[in-house]
N, C-alpha and C positions, 0 to 999 in steps of 0.2 A: 547670659552676660559673659560667662566664662569663655564661650567660643569667640566672642568679639575681642576679648583680651588676648586670646591666643592668636587670632588673626592679626591684631595690631603688632604683637611681638614678632610674628613671622615677617610682617611687612617691614618692620624696622631692621630685622636681621638681613632681609633681602636687600634693602637699600644700603645698609652698611657694607655688605659684600660687594655690591656694585661700585660703591665709592672706593673701596680698597683696590679693586681691579683697575679702576680708572687711575688711581694714584700710581700703581705699578706701571701702567701703560704710559703715563706721562713721564715717568722716570726713564723708561727705555727710549722714549721719543727724544728726550733731552740728551740721551747718550748716543744719539744717531743710530740706535739699534732698531731700525724700522721693521725688520722681519719679525722680531719679537713683539714690537709695539702693535703691529697689525693683529696678531692673535689676541692680545689683551684688550685692545679697543673693540674687537669683534665680540669678545665675551662680555665686555661692559655694555655694549649696545644691545645684546640679547637680554641682559638684566633690566636695562632701562634705555629706551630709545630716545636719544637726544641728538640735536643738531651738532653738539660739540663732539660727541663720539663719532658721528658719521663724518664730520669734516676732518677730524684727526685721522680716521681711517683712510679717507681720500688722500690727505696730505702724505701719510706714510707710504701709501702705494705709489704716489707721485715721486717721492724721494727715492723709492726703490725701483723707479723707471717702469712700473706696471701701469701704463696709461689707460688700459681698458678698465681695470678695477677702479682706478682713480676716478674715471668718468662716472662709473656706476655709483660710487659713494658720494660724489659731488651732486649728482642728480638727486640722491636721497636727501642730502643735507639742505639743499635750497628749497625743498618742498615742505620742510618742517616749520612749525610756527615760531620756534625760537632761533631760527637761522639768522646769522648776521650778514650784512651786505657784502662783506669780503668773501663769503662763501660763493656768492654769485659771480664775483670777479674771477675767482679761481676756476669756477665751473666753465666760464666763457673761455678761459685760457686753455683748459684741458680739451674742450671741444675743438678749439683751433688746432691744438697739437695733434688731435685725432683726425684732422682734415674735414671736420663737419662745420664748414665755414658759414653757412646760412644760419645754423643753430647758434653758433658762436656769436655771430653778429647781433642776433636778437638778444642774447644774454648780456653782451656788452652794453647794448642800448638800455636794457632794463636796469643794469647797474648804474649807468650814467644818470638815470632819472631818479635814483634813490640815494646816491652817495656822491660826495664831492671830495673824498679823501685822496683820490688819485689825480696826478697831473693831467689837466684837461687835454693838452696836446698829445700826450702819450696815449690817452684813451682814444682820442680821435684817430691816431695812427693805427691802433689795434683794430678799430672798426673798419678803416679803409683797407687794412691788410686782408680782411676777409674777401673783399671784392677783387683786389689785385691778385691774390693767390689763385682764385678761380680763373681769372683771365690768363695768367701766366701758364697755368696747367693746360688750358685749351690751346695755347700757342707757345709751346716750349722752345727755349733757346736751342740753337743747333750745336749742342755740346754732347759729347759722348762721355758717360760716367761709368767707371769700372771700379769694382771692389778689388783692393790689393790683397788677394788671398795669401800671398807670401808674407805679409806683415800681420794680418788679422788673426785673431784667435777667439775663443769663446769668452775671453775676458774683455777688458776695455783697452783699446789700442788707439792712440791719437797723437797729434802734434808731430808729424814727421818733418825732418829737415835733412838736407843733403850734407854729407860729410865724407871726404876722402873716398870717392867712388862708391859710397854706400849710403845708408839711411840710418839716422839716429831717431828713435821715436820713444814715446812714453807708453808704458803698459803696466797693468796690475796682474798680469798672468803669473802663474806659479812657475818659479824657476829656481832650481837648486844651485846655490853657490855658497862657498865657505864663509864669506863675510856677511852673508845674510842670515846665517844660522846663529841664533842667540838664545838666551834664556826666555822661556815662554812665561809671560805674565798673565795674570787674570785680566778680564775685561776692564775697560778704561777707569771706571769709578765704582766705588761701593755705594750702596744706597744710604748708608748712614752719614754720607757727606765726606768721608775720608778719601783722599785721592791716592791711587797707586798708579804706577806706570802702565800705559797701554801695552797690549801685546805687540811685540815687534815682529810677529809672524802673520797675524790676521788683522785686517782693518775692519772694525766692528760694523761700520756702515754697510759695506758691500759683502762681507764674509769672505773676501779674497785677499790677495797679497796687497801690500802697499805699492804705489806707483814707483817704478824704477826706469832708468834710461837703458835702452837696448840698442845694439848696433848690428845691422845686417849688412854684410859686405857684398861685393860684386859676385862672389861665389856662393851667395845665399847662406852663408854661415851666420848663425845668430848667437850673439854673446852679450853679456852685460857690458855696458860701456865702462871702460877701465878707469873709473873715477871713484875715489873714496870720498863720499860726501860728508862723512862724519856723523851720520844719522842712520838709524834703521827704519825710519819712517818715510814719508813721501819724498821722492825726488823726481823731477820731470820738467817738461817744456824747455828744451834747450835752444840756444842760439849761438852761432859761431861767427867769429870775424872771418874776413876773406882768406887770411893766411891759415886759418884753422888751428891757430896756436892759443886761442883764448875762447873759453866757453862761459856763457851765462846761463843759469838754470834756477829753478825754484826748488825749495825743500821745506819740510817741517821738522822742527827739533823741539825738544823740551828745554825751555830756557832755565838757566841756573837760578833765576829769581823765583821760580815756582817750586815750592817745597811740597813734600808729601803731607797728607792729611789736611789739605786745603779744600775749599769748595770747588764746585764744577768750574772748569776753565776751558775756554776754546783756544786752541793753538793756531795762530795765524800763519800764513804762508810768507816766506821771505825769498829774496833773490840773492844768490851768491855767484861769484865768478872764480874761475881757476885758470892758471897759466900752464902751458905745456913747455917743459924744458927741452934742451937739445937731445936728451936721451929718449924723448917721447913720453915722459912720465908727467902726469898732471899734479899740480901743486895742491896743497891744502886749501880748501875753499875759503874765500874772503867775502864777507857780507858787504853789500852796498850800504852807504851811510844813511839812506832814507828808509831802511827797514825799521819797523816799530812793532815788534811782534805782540806786544801787550795791548795794542790799540787797533791795528788794522793790518790787512794783507797787501802785499805787492807780488805780482806774478806776471805770467805771459811775457817774459823778456824777449826783446829783439834788439840785437846789437848791430850797428851799421858796419860796413865792410872795414873801415879804418879803426873801429873800436872807440870812436870819440862821441857817439850819441847812443843813448839807450832809451828805447821805447818800452812801456810796460803798462799794465792795468792795475788799478788799486781802488779800494773803497775808503781811502783816507779822507778825513774831514775836509769840507770845502768843495767837494765835487758836485756835479750836476745831477747825479743819479746813484744807482747802486754801485757799480764799478765804472770808473772813467779811465780814459787813456791819458797817459802822461809821457813827457819827454824830458830826459836829463842829459845835459851836455857837459862834457869833461873840459875843464879849464886847461890853460897852457901849462899849469903846474901839475896837472894830472889828477886834480880833485874833481869830484862830481858836484856840479852846481845844484841849486834847489830845483826840483822837478817842476815843470810847467804843465798845467792842465790844457789839453788840446780841445779847447772849447768849441772850435768849428766842427768837431766830429762828435762830441759827446751829447747825450740826451738824458732825459729823466729816467731812462731804462738802464740797461747794462751794456757796456762796451768791453770787448775782449780781444785777445790775440792779434795785436798789431804786427804788420810785416810789410816790407817792400819787396817787389819782384825785381827781376833783372833790368826791367825797363824804367824803373823809378815810380811805378804805380804803387799806391799805398792801399793795403787791404786790412780789413778788420771785421769783427763780428759784432752784431748789435741786435737787441730785442726791443729797441726803442724807436725804430723807424718802420715805415711801411714795408712789410715783408710777408713771408709765408707762415710764420709761427715759430715761437722759440727764438733762438739765435739764428740770424741770417748773415751770410757773407756779403760784404759791400766792398766796392772798389772806389777809391778816390783818385781821380786824375788831377794832375797839376797841384798836388798837395803842397801847401806852404808858400805858394807864390801869389796868393790873393785871387786866383782864378780857378779854385778847386771845384770839381764837380763830382758829387757822390752818387753812385748808382748801385742798385741791387743786382746781384748776379742772376737772380730769378731762377725759375724752375728749368731744368732738373738739378742744377747745382744746389739750390736751396730746397728745403722740404718743410713739412709742417713741424718737424722736430728740430733739434739743435744742430746747426751746421756752423763750423768754426775752424780755427787753426789752419788757415790757408798757408800754403808754402810753395814757393817756386823752386822746383828741383833743377837738376842740370839739363834735363830735356823733357820734363813733365811737370805738371802742376798738381799738387796734392791738397786735400782738405780732409777734415774729420766730421763725422756725423753719427748720431744715434738713430737714424731713420729706420723704418721698418725694412726687414729683409736682410739685415746684417748678421754677422756671425756672433757678435758680442754686444755689450752695452754701447760702446763707441767703436766705430770701425774707421779705417783709413781708406779713402777713395782717391782715384786719379781722375782728372778731367782733361779732355782734349777737344778743342774746337774743331768741328767738322770742316773739311775743305769744301767751300761753296763753289758752285759753277760760276764762272765769270759772267758778269752781266755786260752784254754788248749793247750799249745804248746807241741806236742808229738814228735817233731823231732828237730834236730839241724837246725836252720833256715838261718844262714849266712855262706857262704863260700866266703870270700872276696878275690877271685882270679879271675881276669878277663879272664884268659885263659881257655876256656871250654874244651880243650884237656887234661888237667891234671886230672887224675882220682881221685876220692875221696876214701880214704881207711879207714879201721878201723870202718866200720859201723856195728852196732849190728843187730841181726836178726830181732828185732821188730822195728827198726828205719827206717824212710824214710828221706833221705837227699834231700832237694830241693835247688839246686844251683841257685844263682842269674842269671838273664840275663842282658846283657849290651847293651848300645846304642852308636851311633856315636854322636859327639859333636853337640849340638843344634838340635838334631833330636829325634823323638819319634816313628819312624817306627820300626817294628820287624825285626831284622837281621836274616839271615838264621840259624846261630848256635843257636840263641835264640829260633827260631821256634822249633828246635829239643827238647830243654828243655821243652818248653810249651807242645809239643806233649806227652812227657813223663808224664807231670803233668796231662794231660787229661786222660791218661790211669790209673794213680793212683786214680783220683777222680771217674772214672767209677767203679773201683774195691772197692772203699770205699765210699759208698753213705752217710755215717754218718759224713763226714767231709766237712767243708767249707774252703775257702781260702781267706786270707787277703793279698792283693798285696800292698806293700809299695815301692814307687818309689822315686828316688833321682837324683840330678844333682851334677856336680862338682861346685866349688866356683866361676867360671868365670861367668860374666854377672850380671845384676841387680837382687837383691834378689826377688822382687815380680815377675819378669819374670821367674826366676828359679822355683818359687813355681807353677806357671802356667804350665811350661814345665814338671815338675815332675808329676803333675796331669794328663797331657795328656799321659805321658808314662804309668802310672798305668792304665788309661782307655784303652789305646791301647792293653796292654797285656790282660786285662780283656775281651776286644772285641774279641781277637784271641781265647781265651778259649770258649767264648760263641758261636763263629762261628763253633766250633768243638763239639757242643752238651752239653756243661756244662750250667746248668741253671744260669741265671743272679743272682737269689736270693742266690746262693752259693758263690758269689764273692763280695768282698769289695775292692774298689780301692781308695788308699789314697796317695797323693803327699806330700812330706816333703821338697821340694826344696833342699837347700844346708845346712840344719840344722843338718844332721846326717852323716857327713863325716866319712869314715873308716880309714883315715890317716891324716897326718899333713897338707894337702893342703888347708888351709883356705885362706881367702882373703889376698892378698899381699904376699903370700908365693910362692917362685919359685919352681915349680914341673915339673917333666917330663910328657910327654904325657901319658905314661903308668900309672903313679900315678893318674893323673886326670881321666883316664879311669875307674879305680877301683871305683870311686864315682858315675859314670853314670850307675845306676843299678836299677833293680826291685828285691826286696826280697820277699819271700813268707812265710807266717805263716799259719799253719794249726789250725783251730778251730774246736773242736769236738762238734757236735750238742747235745742238751739236750736229 
């Protein structure tokens, strides 16, 4: 009997020890000290294997940007009997972040079948993203991406903007400066609930410095931006007026309303502005009136050239998702009006980093639309005039990780990303659209008539007319009548070795957009494969799918059309490009 009593006591002590470690782990997690939390949760998991410890381990690794270990522990957590459905959703997201799109898609579907706590449209977009990402990676945009090694470091570097023939950017790198040296405090909070000031030297979450603004001039000299923000904590994400005499930026400060010895508090981000005087000195920062540090954050400021409209992101109440984009307009008296939610851009996910380029195109980042994973960069053409069109910049601009903070420089376009292969947590990249060969179209290229029996008349002696070929609904195989037109194209190419062919394929408007994009690409590839199998060199063929984006008639989504009208859109068209 005695040995059973001893065993019971040991078991109780073992359980109590595990609970104590778990309590300590939760405290470190709540303090954003994820590196310590990882060690404690791992110890707790060794004492008692639970889905809670495994999922907290996974989340801690995710917050610490260790995506490999995060995936490992989410894999463990979802396999345990006490796992909650949200674990599977996070597992799907981390698989997507790690570029494992097929596995991610399956996990999203499993989550959908067991839970209804996530916005249905948002979940559908994440599932569709797994298909679109694979397609975009197979057919990358013709864009050259370069890491800006002169700006990047082993720390986090992001949000570059042009200023006075140089670049202002945000970084948490270590940089010695007199105004940044202050009294070292202990970590943010004590475990007995009493609050003390956070260290003004080390940010507990990352173990690095706080974010600050840096300026790199045209001579590659790097300095702290000469602005006294009035805080030793985070300062970042700047935006300047066209004249360069006013700057808007974000910061964190300890409000006077928060006293020592209070419970745990989260300090929200605020937007401030500063004016440069005639001597070149920046004024004391002034808060925008819609800051509300005790309730929500406002950040990612973008000020228009004249300084009369401010765009920003916020998680203020009344939004559509996590963080939404807003616009505040300055009145004639100089006061900021109530911010407006940009509902045409926002989703149930997160929208970040709004900015205009020099041509008036509007860019922002979102994880609530069809994309690659994490935040993707989107461009909105004709924003604000009722005819806006939003498009994903696709791969290789976007990746499976977070891509954000687009910026149009004086002669280059920048963005930020924590993609694999960088120097630090976030890095700054430049993008340049490759110069394409001019397409010399020497023939009429579209004959929008689905009936191949109707002859084409009025063709000039030096013209070659290439009629489209057509497909059955939801198919990409070559029909017999299409094969005849392709055989004719083979003969034309044999007789004219100085021409290449661009095959552009399309679908009708029925079906999901991302699926139609995939189907159109398969149609283009199927037609190209037919030509290649009949002796045409693959180097002479370019296959491109456009989905339902280039309809030849009125049959868009929601429009009732006949089968013949829909048939006219299911086609591959041909363009002839003359070789140099």
